[in-house]
Residue frames as qw, qx, qy, qz and C-alpha x, y, z in Angstrom:
[[0.000, 0.888, 0.461, 0.000, 0.00, 0.00, 0.00],
 [0.419, 0.473, -0.008, 0.775, 1.37, 3.39, -0.99],
 [0.300, -0.495, -0.430, 0.693, 1.96, 5.92, 1.77],
 [0.173, 0.945, 0.278, -0.021, 0.42, 9.33, 1.41],
 [0.593, 0.554, -0.090, 0.577, 3.00, 11.58, -0.22],
 [0.191, -0.833, 0.189, -0.485, 3.02, 13.95, 2.75],
 [0.810, -0.525, 0.242, -0.094, 4.09, 11.07, 5.03],
 [0.918, 0.255, -0.026, 0.303, 6.91, 9.89, 2.80],
 [0.496, -0.656, 0.232, 0.519, 10.54, 10.65, 3.51],
 [0.502, 0.849, -0.093, -0.137, 12.63, 12.30, 0.80],
 [0.744, -0.189, 0.354, 0.535, 15.75, 11.28, -1.09],
 [0.263, 0.906, -0.111, -0.312, 17.48, 14.06, -3.02],
 [0.802, 0.038, 0.393, 0.447, 19.71, 13.13, -5.96],
 [0.146, 0.901, -0.176, -0.368, 22.06, 15.58, -7.69],
 [0.820, 0.101, 0.387, 0.409, 24.17, 14.92, -10.77],
 [0.561, 0.530, 0.240, 0.589, 26.54, 16.69, -13.12],
 [0.284, -0.921, -0.048, 0.263, 27.72, 19.44, -10.77],
 [0.283, -0.570, 0.551, 0.540, 31.10, 18.98, -12.46],
 [0.664, 0.552, -0.097, -0.495, 30.38, 19.04, -16.20],
 [0.380, 0.534, -0.737, -0.165, 33.21, 16.69, -17.17],
 [0.266, -0.143, 0.909, -0.288, 31.99, 13.91, -14.88],
 [0.541, 0.085, -0.459, -0.700, 29.74, 12.43, -17.52],
 [0.310, -0.070, -0.944, 0.085, 29.38, 9.16, -15.62],
 [0.148, 0.239, 0.623, -0.730, 26.95, 10.90, -13.25],
 [0.522, 0.247, -0.182, -0.796, 24.58, 11.53, -16.18],
 [0.537, 0.090, -0.797, -0.262, 24.60, 7.83, -17.04],
 [0.162, -0.113, -0.867, 0.457, 24.03, 6.85, -13.42],
 [0.302, 0.275, 0.389, -0.826, 21.11, 9.26, -12.93],
 [0.533, 0.208, -0.466, -0.675, 19.61, 8.22, -16.29],
 [0.515, -0.017, -0.853, -0.088, 19.56, 4.55, -15.33],
 [0.040, -0.147, -0.733, 0.662, 18.49, 5.35, -11.79],
 [0.450, 0.226, 0.091, -0.859, 15.43, 7.20, -13.11],
 [0.592, 0.137, -0.646, -0.461, 14.67, 4.34, -15.53],
 [0.341, -0.057, -0.903, 0.255, 14.88, 1.88, -12.64],
 [0.118, 0.185, 0.568, -0.793, 12.73, 3.99, -10.30],
 [0.539, 0.249, -0.082, -0.800, 10.03, 4.26, -12.98],
 [0.394, 0.128, -0.869, -0.270, 10.09, 0.52, -13.69],
 [0.794, -0.331, -0.143, -0.489, 7.75, -2.12, -12.33],
 [0.536, 0.196, -0.742, 0.350, 10.57, -3.95, -10.53],
 [0.608, -0.613, -0.504, 0.029, 9.48, -4.91, -7.01],
 [0.545, -0.310, -0.226, 0.746, 12.36, -2.95, -5.48],
 [0.093, 0.214, 0.211, 0.949, 11.49, 0.17, -7.51],
 [0.431, -0.586, -0.493, -0.477, 7.84, -0.05, -6.45],
 [0.647, -0.545, -0.426, 0.322, 8.89, -0.40, -2.81],
 [0.415, -0.123, -0.066, 0.899, 11.20, 2.61, -3.07],
 [0.108, -0.370, -0.333, -0.861, 8.50, 4.75, -4.70],
 [0.549, -0.611, -0.531, -0.208, 6.11, 3.71, -1.96],
 [0.652, -0.504, -0.321, 0.466, 8.51, 4.65, 0.81],
 [0.377, -0.427, 0.061, 0.820, 10.16, 7.79, -0.59],
 [0.402, 0.897, 0.154, -0.104, 9.65, 10.91, -2.64],
 [0.704, -0.052, 0.252, 0.662, 12.61, 11.40, -4.97],
 [0.168, 0.953, 0.005, -0.253, 13.73, 14.92, -5.84],
 [0.785, 0.026, 0.358, 0.504, 16.17, 14.55, -8.71],
 [0.142, 0.908, -0.165, -0.358, 18.33, 17.30, -10.18],
 [0.924, 0.189, 0.253, 0.215, 19.88, 15.49, -13.19],
 [0.608, 0.395, 0.049, 0.688, 22.15, 18.34, -14.33],
 [0.365, -0.767, -0.264, 0.457, 23.18, 20.91, -11.72],
 [0.214, -0.633, 0.275, 0.692, 25.57, 22.71, -14.09],
 [0.690, 0.555, 0.459, 0.074, 24.01, 22.80, -17.58],
 [0.263, 0.946, -0.162, -0.096, 25.98, 25.87, -18.72],
 [0.317, -0.642, 0.681, 0.153, 29.26, 24.17, -17.86],
 [0.684, 0.125, 0.712, 0.099, 28.16, 21.05, -19.73],
 [0.567, 0.777, 0.273, -0.030, 27.06, 22.97, -22.84],
 [0.188, 0.933, -0.305, -0.022, 30.33, 24.90, -22.97],
 [0.864, 0.280, -0.374, 0.188, 32.51, 21.82, -22.44],
 [0.152, -0.722, 0.518, -0.433, 33.99, 22.80, -19.09],
 [0.565, 0.068, -0.809, 0.149, 35.43, 20.03, -16.94],
 [0.361, -0.319, -0.716, 0.506, 34.81, 21.26, -13.38],
 [0.060, -0.275, -0.237, 0.930, 33.52, 24.82, -13.59],
 [0.329, 0.731, 0.535, -0.266, 30.42, 26.82, -14.42],
 [0.484, 0.754, 0.259, 0.361, 30.17, 29.33, -17.23],
 [0.063, -0.960, 0.160, -0.219, 31.87, 31.96, -15.02],
 [0.538, 0.491, -0.600, 0.331, 34.75, 29.63, -14.18],
 [0.357, -0.457, 0.572, -0.580, 33.73, 28.60, -10.66],
 [0.293, -0.022, -0.955, 0.031, 33.40, 25.15, -9.13],
 [0.546, -0.431, -0.201, -0.690, 29.72, 24.99, -8.13],
 [0.789, -0.275, -0.543, 0.088, 30.45, 22.17, -5.71],
 [0.470, -0.089, -0.409, 0.777, 32.35, 24.70, -3.54],
 [0.112, -0.281, -0.075, -0.950, 29.46, 27.22, -3.42],
 [0.467, -0.469, -0.725, -0.193, 26.87, 25.44, -1.24],
 [0.352, -0.323, -0.559, 0.677, 27.61, 27.26, 2.02],
 [0.098, 0.686, 0.281, -0.664, 26.36, 30.70, 0.90],
 [0.452, 0.291, 0.616, 0.575, 25.49, 30.63, -2.81],
 [0.098, 0.368, -0.033, -0.924, 24.93, 33.94, -4.55],
 [0.575, 0.548, 0.545, -0.268, 21.60, 34.09, -6.38],
 [0.419, 0.837, -0.147, -0.319, 23.23, 36.10, -9.20],
 [0.093, 0.657, -0.729, -0.169, 26.54, 34.23, -9.57],
 [0.048, 0.118, -0.992, -0.001, 25.45, 30.66, -8.74],
 [0.608, -0.055, 0.013, -0.792, 21.69, 30.51, -9.39],
 [0.725, 0.026, -0.658, -0.199, 21.71, 26.73, -9.88],
 [0.429, -0.030, -0.752, 0.500, 23.12, 26.09, -6.41],
 [0.184, -0.069, 0.316, -0.928, 21.07, 28.90, -4.86],
 [0.675, -0.048, -0.163, -0.718, 17.73, 27.55, -6.08],
 [0.732, -0.011, -0.681, -0.031, 18.55, 23.88, -5.49],
 [0.267, 0.040, -0.689, 0.673, 19.69, 24.66, -1.94],
 [0.385, -0.056, 0.210, -0.897, 16.46, 26.61, -1.32],
 [0.760, -0.031, -0.441, -0.477, 14.43, 23.68, -2.66],
 [0.603, 0.005, -0.747, 0.279, 16.27, 21.31, -0.33],
 [0.044, 0.042, -0.546, 0.836, 15.77, 23.64, 2.66],
 [0.563, -0.061, -0.044, -0.823, 12.06, 24.10, 1.87],
 [0.768, -0.029, -0.601, -0.221, 11.66, 20.33, 1.56],
 [0.429, 0.061, -0.735, 0.522, 13.49, 19.80, 4.84],
 [0.241, -0.101, 0.362, -0.895, 11.02, 22.09, 6.62],
 [0.728, 0.002, -0.120, -0.675, 8.09, 19.96, 5.39],
 [0.982, 0.006, -0.155, -0.111, 9.44, 16.39, 5.35],
 [0.639, -0.587, 0.451, 0.209, 12.36, 14.38, 6.60],
 [0.583, 0.664, -0.453, -0.116, 15.17, 14.18, 4.08],
 [0.946, -0.269, 0.181, 0.024, 16.54, 10.69, 4.57],
 [0.717, -0.171, 0.387, 0.554, 19.46, 10.97, 2.17],
 [0.353, 0.868, -0.140, -0.320, 21.14, 13.29, -0.30],
 [0.804, 0.009, 0.427, 0.413, 23.13, 11.60, -3.07],
 [0.202, 0.881, -0.217, -0.370, 25.42, 13.90, -5.02],
 [0.917, 0.184, 0.292, 0.200, 26.72, 11.84, -7.95],
 [0.035, 0.864, -0.412, -0.286, 30.23, 12.51, -9.23],
 [0.913, 0.335, -0.183, 0.143, 32.98, 10.81, -11.18],
 [0.543, -0.729, 0.339, 0.241, 36.63, 10.30, -10.25],
 [0.486, 0.747, -0.421, -0.171, 39.66, 10.47, -12.50],
 [0.163, 0.512, -0.835, 0.118, 41.62, 7.71, -10.73],
 [0.437, -0.066, 0.807, -0.391, 39.26, 5.45, -8.79],
 [0.209, 0.046, -0.825, -0.523, 37.61, 2.68, -10.77],
 [0.261, -0.432, -0.863, -0.029, 34.77, 1.50, -8.56],
 [0.284, -0.726, -0.241, -0.578, 31.93, 3.39, -6.89],
 [0.454, -0.179, -0.594, 0.639, 32.40, 4.78, -3.40],
 [0.226, -0.866, -0.408, -0.177, 30.83, 7.31, -1.05],
 [0.285, 0.163, -0.324, 0.887, 32.10, 10.59, 0.36],
 [0.374, -0.695, -0.458, -0.410, 29.95, 12.08, 3.04],
 [0.241, -0.619, 0.371, -0.649, 29.47, 13.54, 6.45],
 [0.469, -0.109, -0.849, 0.216, 29.35, 11.60, 9.65],
 [0.554, -0.688, -0.131, -0.450, 27.01, 11.73, 12.60],
 [0.198, 0.494, -0.705, 0.469, 29.48, 11.79, 15.48],
 [0.558, -0.252, 0.516, -0.599, 26.83, 10.54, 17.92],
 [0.834, 0.133, 0.510, -0.160, 26.01, 7.54, 15.68],
 [0.052, 0.593, -0.598, -0.537, 28.70, 7.10, 12.98],
 [0.345, 0.075, 0.923, 0.152, 27.27, 3.72, 11.92],
 [0.443, 0.672, 0.468, -0.364, 24.20, 5.51, 10.50],
 [0.337, 0.810, -0.246, -0.413, 26.22, 7.24, 7.76],
 [0.036, -0.475, 0.847, 0.237, 28.23, 4.12, 6.99],
 [0.608, 0.136, 0.740, -0.253, 25.37, 1.62, 6.79],
 [0.691, 0.646, 0.147, -0.288, 24.13, 2.38, 3.26],
 [0.345, 0.731, -0.570, -0.147, 27.64, 2.40, 1.70],
 [0.296, -0.340, 0.885, -0.118, 28.46, -0.82, 3.55],
 [0.693, 0.308, 0.589, -0.278, 25.31, -2.51, 2.28],
 [0.595, 0.735, -0.150, -0.289, 26.07, -1.36, -1.27],
 [0.127, 0.624, -0.767, -0.077, 29.50, -3.01, -1.14],
 [0.447, -0.073, 0.870, -0.195, 27.85, -6.26, -0.01],
 [0.665, 0.516, 0.430, -0.326, 25.29, -6.10, -2.83],
 [0.679, 0.733, 0.009, 0.038, 27.63, -5.23, -5.70],
 [0.789, -0.155, 0.131, 0.580, 31.26, -5.71, -6.63],
 [0.352, 0.683, 0.187, 0.612, 31.10, -2.26, -8.25],
 [0.324, -0.890, 0.032, -0.319, 31.25, -0.59, -4.82],
 [0.659, 0.195, -0.490, 0.537, 34.42, -0.22, -2.74],
 [0.519, -0.815, -0.259, -0.017, 33.86, 0.54, 0.96],
 [0.711, -0.319, -0.007, 0.627, 37.63, 1.05, 1.46],
 [0.327, 0.293, 0.237, 0.867, 37.55, 4.08, -0.85],
 [0.242, -0.817, -0.450, -0.266, 34.74, 5.75, 1.12],
 [0.301, 0.139, -0.351, 0.876, 35.40, 8.86, 3.20],
 [0.319, -0.730, -0.594, -0.111, 33.06, 10.02, 5.96],
 [0.431, -0.522, -0.208, 0.706, 34.92, 13.15, 7.03],
 [0.259, 0.460, 0.382, 0.759, 33.58, 15.65, 4.50]]
């Protein structure tokens, strides 16, 4: 039975903050295809969560062929603390959307998809909850048990 949308927790997914990390576009594309499928796991996820997906955070950088920067030559991934509405509108509006969502519902997870120039398998960088560090490590640990594509040893929880 599907929960009422207002009772569902939220998962936020961001991709392509760094324009040259094209792998994040492929991941978000297939993730959306999966979430819209009739697979039992996809149905269960849709029942439990609302997904807010931002498939291309930096479209200007992508269009202009930049590797890490926006059209004005700035790394948008370093602008989340206090984004300027005029200089970094993508980050400004996405952050406001996340904050507005957080006021209404519990955000269970934020996945910010990136690529890496040297690491071959998937891994997680993230924050840690000092009072319960196992909470931030559980999902990455489970992923490494479910797929050989994930490498728990490459994860970093001190961001």
